[in-house]
N, C-alpha and C positions, 0 to 999 in steps of 0.2 A: 712502549717503554718497559724495560725489565723490572720485575718485581722480586721481592724476597719472600719466600714461602716456607713455612714450617709445616711439615706433615708428620704427625705422630703415627707410630706403628707402621713404618714404611719399609721394613726389612723385606717384606714379600707381600703377595696377594694384592688386595685393593690398594693398600698404601704405596706399594711399589709402582703400581700402574698410575696412581695419582701423581706421585713424584715425577715419573717419566713424562706424563702429559704436560705438567707445568714446565719442566725443563725443555721440552720440545717447542714450547711457545717462547723460549728465550729467557725464562725466569731462573733465578738462582734458588736452589732448594736446600733446606736443612732436613736431612733424612734422620728421623728419630728412630731408635730401637730400644727395646727393653732388655732382652737377653740374647737376641739372635744377631750378634755382632758380625759374624762372617757373612751372613746373608745381606745384612745392611751394607757392609762394605762392597759387596757385589752390586747392590743397587746403585750406590754412588758411582762406582767405577763405570757402570753402563749408561749413566745419564748423559744425554747430549749437552753440549755447552760446557761452560767453565764456572768455577766459583762455588760449587756445591760443597756442603759440609756434612760430616757425620757427627751425630750427637746421641749419646746414650743417657738414659735416665729411667729409674724405677718409678713409674707414675703412681704406684700404690703408696709411695712415701711422699707426704705433702712437701717436705723440705726440698725434695729433688725437683719439684715442678718449678719453683722459683729459680733454682740454679740453672735449669734447662733454658728457661726464657732468657735469663741474663747471658748465658753462653751464646745463644743464637743471635741475640741483638749485638753482642760484642763481635762475633765472627762475620755476620752478614751486614751489620750496620743498621739493622732494623727488621721489622716484620710487617709486610703489607697484607699477607694472607695467612690465616691459621686454618689448618684442616685437622679437626679432632677425629681421627680415624682409629686410634689405638683402642682395643676392646678385649675384655675377658669374657669367655663363654663356657661356663662349667655346668655340665649336666647334673641335675638334682631333682629327679622326679619324686613327687611326694610319697608315693607308695614304696619307694626303695631307698630312701635317704633318711639317715638318723638326724635327730635334732641338731647335734653338733655339726654334722656335715652340711645341713641346711643353712645354719647360721653362717658357717664359714663361706659357703657359696655366695650368699647374699652380700656379705661384707666385702669379699674379694672383688665381686663384680661391681658393686657400687663404688668402691674406692677408685677403680680405674675408669669405668665407663661414665660415671657421673661426677664424682668429686674432683678427679684430676681434670676432666674436661672443663668443669666450672672454674677451677683455679687458673687453668691455662687461658681460658676466655677472658677472665678478669685481668690477668697480668698483661696479656697481649692488648686487650682493649685499652687499658690505662696507658700503655706504651703508645698506641695509635693516637689516643686523645692528646697526649703530650706533644707528639710530633705535629698534630694538626693537619694530617694528610688523609684522614679517613682510612678505610681498609675493608677487608672482608673476613668473616669467620664462617666456615662451612663445617657442619657436623655430619658425620656418617652414622646415620641412625639405622633403622631396620623396619621391614614389613612386620616383623614380630611384635612391634609396639601396638599394632592394630589387629593383627590376625591371632595373636596369642602364641605363647611358647610353652606348651604343657610340660615338656621335659627340661626346659630352661627358663623357668618363670622369672628369675632375677634378671636374666638377660633382656627379656621382653619388657620388664618394668624399667630397667635402666635406659633402654632406648626410648621409651615413652617419656621418661624424665628428660632425656637429652633433647628430644624434639621440643618439649615445653620450655626448657632452658633457652633454646635457640629463639623461640618466639618471644619470650620475655626480653631477651637481650636485643632482639630486632627493634622493639619499641624503645628500649632504654638508650640504645646507641645511635639510632637514626639521627638525632640532632648533632652528632659528632661526625656524620658522614660515614658511619660504619654499617655495612649491611651484613645481616646474619641470616643464614638459611640452612636447611638440612636436606639430605637425600635419605630415602628409605628403601634400600635394596631388598629384594627377596634373596633367594639362594644365588650364590656367585661361584663360579668355577675357580676355587682357590684350594691351596694345599690343606687349609685348616678343616674344611668341610668335605674333602674329597670322598671320604668313606660314607658320607650321608647322601651322596648324589645318585640316588637310585632312579630307575625308570619312572617310578611313581612320583618322585620329587620333580623330575624333569617334566612330567606330564601335568604338573600343576599350572603351567603356563600354556595357553593355546598355541604358542610357538613351538612347544615340545622340547624346550631346552631351558637352561638357566643362563644368567647373565655372564658375560666375560668381565674381568676386572676393568678392562679398558672402557666398557660401556658405562660403568659406574664413574670412572675417572672423568669421562666426557661430561657427565652431569655435574660433577663437582667443579670442574673448570668453568662450566657455563655459569654456575651460581656465584663463582668468584670473579666473574668478568664485570666490567663497567656496564655492559648491556643488561645485566641482571639486577641492578640496584633496586628496581621497582618490584622485584620478586623477593625482597627482604621479608623475612617472616614465614616464607613458604616451607612446606615439607613436600619435597618432590618424590613421588613414587617412581622407583626404577625396578619394577618387578615383572615386566612382560605380561601385564594383565592377569597375573596369577592371584591377585587380591585387589578388588575394587572397593572404594569407599566413597 
């Protein structure tokens, strides 16, 4: 049966791959973008199937999050799956960053990576509860939540918070038939980190490479499937054995 899926930050990279994977399974997808409208339009145009929609919103603005969910529900008729993929990653190494820059990096990162994801999860969960049909929420976290992000500490902390949010919601929402889980990728072959994908980075995995966006998307789709309900609360590592815990 076709489902309605909201993927945040789906203009390119992991988000685009996730949107494509759901669409290929026959689902209708709401492709969210923040500022990359043209790329998001290209994503929607390339999706297999019909009924997909393009939705823009600045997730750093709390009022935009409610408007986004209302628009998606109105245009798709509901939300069966939410994928919290949108993220900000600003470099701010302690030794090279002023206090003002440090504070800005933390606030900017948390606004999108944690607070927006929390609000989206709340609003979509309330919608799902109201419909009484259950659903799935999948968070795109990071290996950095466990391995550490020395040059991007706010990013690592935000992803740890996102994982914890997912586990808390998994317990809270299970009585309503809503499963919540997270994936924790390592480096992924995307435009955003292309300049950081050195031989050393690729060598962190014994496979000698980094993940493709499609590999992360496959993990997201699994966690959003009916077969994965009993994996609710999990944080699934998708890092090619580059960090074991």
